[in-house]
C-alpha positions in Angstrom: 78.6 98.5 322.8 82.1 97.2 321.3 83.3 97.4 317.8 81.5 94.0 316.8 78.3 95.8 317.4 79.2 99.0 316.0 80.0 97.3 312.4 76.6 94.9 312.8 74.5 98.0 313.6 75.9 99.4 310.7 75.4 96.5 308.6 71.8 96.9 309.2 71.2 100.0 308.7 73.1 99.6 304.9 71.0 97.2 303.9 67.8 99.0 305.1 69.2 101.8 302.6 70.3 99.2 300.1 66.2 98.0 300.3 64.8 101.4 300.1 67.1 102.9 297.0 65.6 99.4 295.3 61.8 100.5 296.2 62.7 104.2 294.9 64.4 103.0 292.2 61.5 100.8 290.7 59.1 103.6 291.7 61.3 105.9 289.4 61.4 103.5 286.9 57.3 103.3 287.4 56.9 106.4 286.9 58.8 106.9 283.8 57.0 104.2 281.9 53.8 105.9 282.4 55.0 108.6 281.0 56.1 107.1 277.8 53.3 107.6 275.0 50.9 104.2 274.4 52.2 102.1 271.5 48.8 100.8 269.2 47.7 97.2 271.3 44.6 94.7 270.7 43.0 96.9 273.2 43.0 99.9 271.0 42.2 98.3 267.9 38.3 96.8 270.2 38.1 100.7 271.1 38.4 101.9 268.1 35.6 99.5 266.6 33.4 99.7 268.6 33.7 103.8 268.6 33.1 103.1 264.6 30.7 100.7 264.7 28.2 103.3 267.7 29.1 106.2 264.8 28.8 104.6 261.6 25.1 103.3 263.1 23.9 106.8 264.1 25.1 108.2 261.1 23.7 105.2 258.4 20.4 105.5 259.9 19.6 108.8 258.6 18.4 109.5 255.2 19.3 112.1 255.2 22.6 111.1 255.1 21.7 108.5 252.2 20.4 111.3 250.4 23.0 113.5 250.6 25.2 110.9 249.8 23.9 110.3 246.5 23.6 114.1 245.7 26.8 114.7 246.0 29.4 113.8 243.4 31.4 111.0 243.9 34.8 113.9 244.2 32.5 115.7 246.6 32.7 113.2 248.7 36.2 111.2 248.2 37.0 115.5 249.0 35.2 114.9 252.6 36.3 111.8 253.4 40.3 112.8 253.0 39.9 116.2 254.1 38.3 114.1 257.6 41.8 112.7 256.9 44.0 115.4 256.4 42.7 117.2 260.2 42.7 113.8 261.6 46.4 112.8 260.7 47.2 116.4 261.8 45.2 116.3 264.9 47.0 112.9 266.1 50.1 114.3 265.3 50.5 117.8 266.8 47.4 117.5 269.3 48.3 114.8 271.5 51.7 114.5 271.9 51.7 112.4 275.4 49.5 109.8 275.2 50.1 107.9 272.1 53.4 107.5 270.4 54.3 108.8 266.8 53.9 105.7 265.1 54.1 106.7 261.1 53.5 104.3 257.8 55.0 106.1 255.2 56.5 108.2 256.9 53.8 110.4 257.5 50.7 109.0 257.7 50.0 108.0 261.5 49.3 104.2 262.2 46.1 105.1 264.7 44.8 106.7 261.7 45.0 104.4 259.4 44.0 101.3 261.5 41.0 103.9 262.5 40.5 104.4 258.9 40.0 101.1 258.1 38.1 99.8 260.7 35.9 102.6 260.1 35.5 101.6 256.2 35.3 98.1 256.6 32.3 98.7 259.7 30.3 101.4 257.4 30.5 98.9 254.4 29.2 96.0 256.8 26.5 98.7 258.6 25.3 100.0 255.2 24.4 96.7 254.0 23.2 95.4 257.4 20.5 97.6 257.9 19.0 97.2 254.3 20.2 100.7 253.2 21.7 99.1 250.2 19.8 97.3 248.1 16.6 98.8 249.2 17.3 102.6 249.5 20.4 103.0 247.7 19.9 100.5 245.2 23.7 101.2 242.6 27.1 100.3 243.2 28.6 104.1 242.5 26.3 105.6 245.5 26.8 102.5 247.8 30.3 103.6 248.0 29.7 107.2 248.5 27.1 106.7 251.4 30.0 104.6 252.7 32.5 107.1 251.9 30.4 109.2 253.6 29.4 107.7 256.8 32.8 106.2 257.1 34.3 110.0 257.7 32.2 110.3 260.5 32.4 107.1 262.2 36.5 107.7 262.0 35.9 110.5 264.0 33.9 108.7 266.4 36.5 105.6 266.1 39.6 108.2 267.3 37.6 109.9 269.8 36.7 106.9 272.1 40.3 105.6 272.1 41.3 108.9 273.1 39.5 108.9 275.5 40.3 106.3 277.5 
């Protein structure tokens, strides 16, 4: 075997090693991407919407929810709603560190919580109207708002739960 043959063989082995190194670098890059927290995308919003609809429908169909919401004061309903949001905010911030990226609004409010809460409020308001709860069973505007907030508190939990289950 001459010197040129040996150099040619070494050159082919170096090319093979370079190719394998490139493949390994791509695999390492993919592993890093897989371990990065997920930012909020449109498919996450649809999952939040689906979770909100499922829970809002089931909660709004219960006449006990309407009665409880109408009997409680607006302050109590607001406190329940804000308490659920605060607990959910802490849960998203500290309890789900690997799955979701930390995206905040105003420095402390988690973006996923904000989108989930807004979607849940809208869904709850629409569901209460579509099911005819307002104006047939709950007949004044104040009680309608209390029912929507009360249903939305549970709907927010369902919205976040379905988004996290993915």
